[in-house]
C-alpha atoms as an extended CHARMM CRD file, in Angstrom:
* protein
*
        98  EXT
         1         1  UNK       CA            -10.2740000000       -4.2920000000      -13.2860000000  PROA      1               0.0000000000
         2         2  UNK       CA             -7.7570000000       -2.5680000000      -11.0910000000  PROA      2               0.0000000000
         3         3  UNK       CA             -5.1100000000       -4.5940000000       -9.3420000000  PROA      3               0.0000000000
         4         4  UNK       CA             -4.8790000000       -4.9040000000       -5.5880000000  PROA      4               0.0000000000
         5         5  UNK       CA             -1.6110000000       -5.2680000000       -3.7530000000  PROA      5               0.0000000000
         6         6  UNK       CA             -1.0610000000       -8.5350000000       -1.9370000000  PROA      6               0.0000000000
         7         7  UNK       CA             -0.2300000000       -7.8680000000        1.7000000000  PROA      7               0.0000000000
         8         8  UNK       CA              2.4760000000      -10.5240000000        1.9670000000  PROA      8               0.0000000000
         9         9  UNK       CA              4.7880000000      -12.4420000000       -0.2890000000  PROA      9               0.0000000000
        10        10  UNK       CA              4.3100000000      -16.1870000000       -0.0170000000  PROA      10              0.0000000000
        11        11  UNK       CA              0.5290000000      -16.2440000000        0.0370000000  PROA      11              0.0000000000
        12        12  UNK       CA             -1.0600000000      -18.8230000000       -2.2390000000  PROA      12              0.0000000000
        13        13  UNK       CA             -2.2060000000      -17.3850000000       -5.5570000000  PROA      13              0.0000000000
        14        14  UNK       CA             -5.6960000000      -15.9910000000       -4.9940000000  PROA      14              0.0000000000
        15        15  UNK       CA             -5.0990000000      -14.7910000000       -1.4030000000  PROA      15              0.0000000000
        16        16  UNK       CA             -4.9410000000      -11.0260000000       -0.9380000000  PROA      16              0.0000000000
        17        17  UNK       CA             -4.4990000000      -10.7860000000        2.8520000000  PROA      17              0.0000000000
        18        18  UNK       CA             -4.6750000000      -12.7980000000        6.0870000000  PROA      18              0.0000000000
        19        19  UNK       CA             -5.5730000000      -11.1940000000        9.4190000000  PROA      19              0.0000000000
        20        20  UNK       CA             -5.4600000000      -12.5540000000       12.9830000000  PROA      20              0.0000000000
        21        21  UNK       CA             -7.2560000000      -10.8650000000       15.8770000000  PROA      21              0.0000000000
        22        22  UNK       CA             -5.3710000000      -12.9130000000       18.4820000000  PROA      22              0.0000000000
        23        23  UNK       CA             -8.4200000000      -14.9100000000       19.5600000000  PROA      23              0.0000000000
        24        24  UNK       CA            -10.6170000000      -11.9940000000       20.6550000000  PROA      24              0.0000000000
        25        25  UNK       CA            -13.5770000000      -13.4760000000       18.7610000000  PROA      25              0.0000000000
        26        26  UNK       CA            -14.6280000000      -16.8890000000       17.4290000000  PROA      26              0.0000000000
        27        27  UNK       CA            -13.7570000000      -15.7320000000       13.8940000000  PROA      27              0.0000000000
        28        28  UNK       CA            -10.1270000000      -15.1990000000       14.8430000000  PROA      28              0.0000000000
        29        29  UNK       CA             -8.7370000000      -15.4860000000       11.3050000000  PROA      29              0.0000000000
        30        30  UNK       CA             -9.8870000000      -13.6310000000        8.1860000000  PROA      30              0.0000000000
        31        31  UNK       CA             -8.5890000000      -14.5740000000        4.7430000000  PROA      31              0.0000000000
        32        32  UNK       CA             -9.3750000000      -12.1120000000        1.9490000000  PROA      32              0.0000000000
        33        33  UNK       CA             -9.3700000000      -13.5370000000       -1.5740000000  PROA      33              0.0000000000
        34        34  UNK       CA             -8.6520000000      -11.8160000000       -4.8880000000  PROA      34              0.0000000000
        35        35  UNK       CA            -11.7050000000       -9.7770000000       -5.9010000000  PROA      35              0.0000000000
        36        36  UNK       CA            -13.9040000000      -10.2470000000       -8.9340000000  PROA      36              0.0000000000
        37        37  UNK       CA            -16.0160000000       -7.5530000000      -10.5850000000  PROA      37              0.0000000000
        38        38  UNK       CA            -19.7580000000       -6.9340000000      -10.6830000000  PROA      38              0.0000000000
        39        39  UNK       CA            -20.6630000000       -4.1200000000      -13.0980000000  PROA      39              0.0000000000
        40        40  UNK       CA            -17.2000000000       -2.6190000000      -12.6500000000  PROA      40              0.0000000000
        41        41  UNK       CA            -17.3260000000       -2.7330000000       -8.8440000000  PROA      41              0.0000000000
        42        42  UNK       CA            -14.9010000000       -5.0380000000       -7.0040000000  PROA      42              0.0000000000
        43        43  UNK       CA            -16.4070000000       -7.8330000000       -4.9030000000  PROA      43              0.0000000000
        44        44  UNK       CA            -14.0770000000       -9.1190000000       -2.1810000000  PROA      44              0.0000000000
        45        45  UNK       CA            -14.7380000000      -12.7130000000       -1.0750000000  PROA      45              0.0000000000
        46        46  UNK       CA            -13.4240000000      -13.6720000000        2.3490000000  PROA      46              0.0000000000
        47        47  UNK       CA            -13.6530000000      -16.3980000000        4.9620000000  PROA      47              0.0000000000
        48        48  UNK       CA            -13.6970000000      -15.8470000000        8.7120000000  PROA      48              0.0000000000
        49        49  UNK       CA            -12.7830000000      -18.8430000000       10.8470000000  PROA      49              0.0000000000
        50        50  UNK       CA            -11.6840000000      -20.1620000000       14.1830000000  PROA      50              0.0000000000
        51        51  UNK       CA             -8.5410000000      -22.2540000000       14.5230000000  PROA      51              0.0000000000
        52        52  UNK       CA            -10.6420000000      -25.3820000000       13.9560000000  PROA      52              0.0000000000
        53        53  UNK       CA            -13.1200000000      -24.5520000000       11.1690000000  PROA      53              0.0000000000
        54        54  UNK       CA            -14.1080000000      -28.2090000000       10.5790000000  PROA      54              0.0000000000
        55        55  UNK       CA            -14.7800000000      -29.0260000000       14.2400000000  PROA      55              0.0000000000
        56        56  UNK       CA            -18.4720000000      -29.1950000000       15.2790000000  PROA      56              0.0000000000
        57        57  UNK       CA            -17.8250000000      -26.3620000000       17.7460000000  PROA      57              0.0000000000
        58        58  UNK       CA            -15.5310000000      -24.4850000000       15.3750000000  PROA      58              0.0000000000
        59        59  UNK       CA            -16.4300000000      -21.6720000000       13.0110000000  PROA      59              0.0000000000
        60        60  UNK       CA            -15.8940000000      -21.0750000000        9.2950000000  PROA      60              0.0000000000
        61        61  UNK       CA            -18.0940000000      -18.7190000000        7.3010000000  PROA      61              0.0000000000
        62        62  UNK       CA            -17.7160000000      -17.1320000000        3.8760000000  PROA      62              0.0000000000
        63        63  UNK       CA            -18.8560000000      -13.6760000000        2.8850000000  PROA      63              0.0000000000
        64        64  UNK       CA            -18.3710000000      -10.9500000000        0.3070000000  PROA      64              0.0000000000
        65        65  UNK       CA            -17.9910000000       -7.1870000000        0.5420000000  PROA      65              0.0000000000
        66        66  UNK       CA            -19.0580000000       -5.1920000000       -2.4990000000  PROA      66              0.0000000000
        67        67  UNK       CA            -16.9120000000       -2.1750000000       -3.3180000000  PROA      67              0.0000000000
        68        68  UNK       CA            -15.0660000000       -2.2910000000        0.0080000000  PROA      68              0.0000000000
        69        69  UNK       CA            -11.9010000000       -4.2730000000        0.6610000000  PROA      69              0.0000000000
        70        70  UNK       CA            -11.8240000000       -5.9430000000        4.0690000000  PROA      70              0.0000000000
        71        71  UNK       CA             -8.9510000000       -4.3530000000        5.9580000000  PROA      71              0.0000000000
        72        72  UNK       CA             -7.1180000000       -5.0800000000        9.1740000000  PROA      72              0.0000000000
        73        73  UNK       CA             -9.2060000000       -3.9940000000       12.1250000000  PROA      73              0.0000000000
        74        74  UNK       CA             -8.0520000000       -2.5970000000       15.4740000000  PROA      74              0.0000000000
        75        75  UNK       CA             -5.9570000000       -5.1780000000       17.3000000000  PROA      75              0.0000000000
        76        76  UNK       CA             -5.5550000000       -7.3910000000       14.2220000000  PROA      76              0.0000000000
        77        77  UNK       CA             -2.2430000000       -8.1950000000       12.6320000000  PROA      77              0.0000000000
        78        78  UNK       CA             -1.2590000000       -9.3930000000        9.1830000000  PROA      78              0.0000000000
        79        79  UNK       CA              0.1020000000      -12.9330000000        9.3110000000  PROA      79              0.0000000000
        80        80  UNK       CA              1.7720000000      -15.3700000000        6.9270000000  PROA      80              0.0000000000
        81        81  UNK       CA             -0.1560000000      -18.2710000000        5.4170000000  PROA      81              0.0000000000
        82        82  UNK       CA              2.1290000000      -20.6420000000        7.3260000000  PROA      82              0.0000000000
        83        83  UNK       CA              0.9760000000      -19.0070000000       10.6000000000  PROA      83              0.0000000000
        84        84  UNK       CA             -2.5870000000      -20.2740000000       10.0500000000  PROA      84              0.0000000000
        85        85  UNK       CA             -3.4840000000      -23.5350000000       11.8250000000  PROA      85              0.0000000000
        86        86  UNK       CA             -3.3500000000      -26.5650000000        9.5000000000  PROA      86              0.0000000000
        87        87  UNK       CA             -7.1560000000      -26.8920000000        9.2760000000  PROA      87              0.0000000000
        88        88  UNK       CA             -7.4220000000      -23.2200000000        8.2710000000  PROA      88              0.0000000000
        89        89  UNK       CA             -4.8110000000      -23.7600000000        5.5650000000  PROA      89              0.0000000000
        90        90  UNK       CA             -6.7950000000      -26.7830000000        4.3970000000  PROA      90              0.0000000000
        91        91  UNK       CA             -9.9870000000      -24.6880000000        4.1430000000  PROA      91              0.0000000000
        92        92  UNK       CA             -8.2070000000      -21.9760000000        2.1390000000  PROA      92              0.0000000000
        93        93  UNK       CA             -6.6580000000      -24.5220000000       -0.2240000000  PROA      93              0.0000000000
        94        94  UNK       CA            -10.0800000000      -26.0780000000       -0.7170000000  PROA      94              0.0000000000
        95        95  UNK       CA            -11.6100000000      -22.6740000000       -1.5120000000  PROA      95              0.0000000000
        96        96  UNK       CA             -8.8770000000      -21.8860000000       -4.0130000000  PROA      96              0.0000000000
        97        97  UNK       CA             -9.2800000000      -25.2580000000       -5.7410000000  PROA      97              0.0000000000
        98        98  UNK       CA            -12.9960000000      -24.7200000000       -6.4010000000  PROA      98              0.0000000000
């Protein structure tokens, strides 16, 4: 499997990139995880979430893109793990532990 460059130093092992759209949508934050392979094609798991993914009115949803790495969209910026709200960090740590 080919290697993919991590966008920022200091991300937890298993995190490829973290994007923030500044609150333009409910899924403000996107965390892209290290891909795995399916028949030689990379599968990129990710989670999109609001600043309060565990709140009843918050948002946190996982997905996968096959063969296509999620990239920073228009108006999004790459952020540090420490810039994520605490509940978002908690969700990412939970994902990485499973």
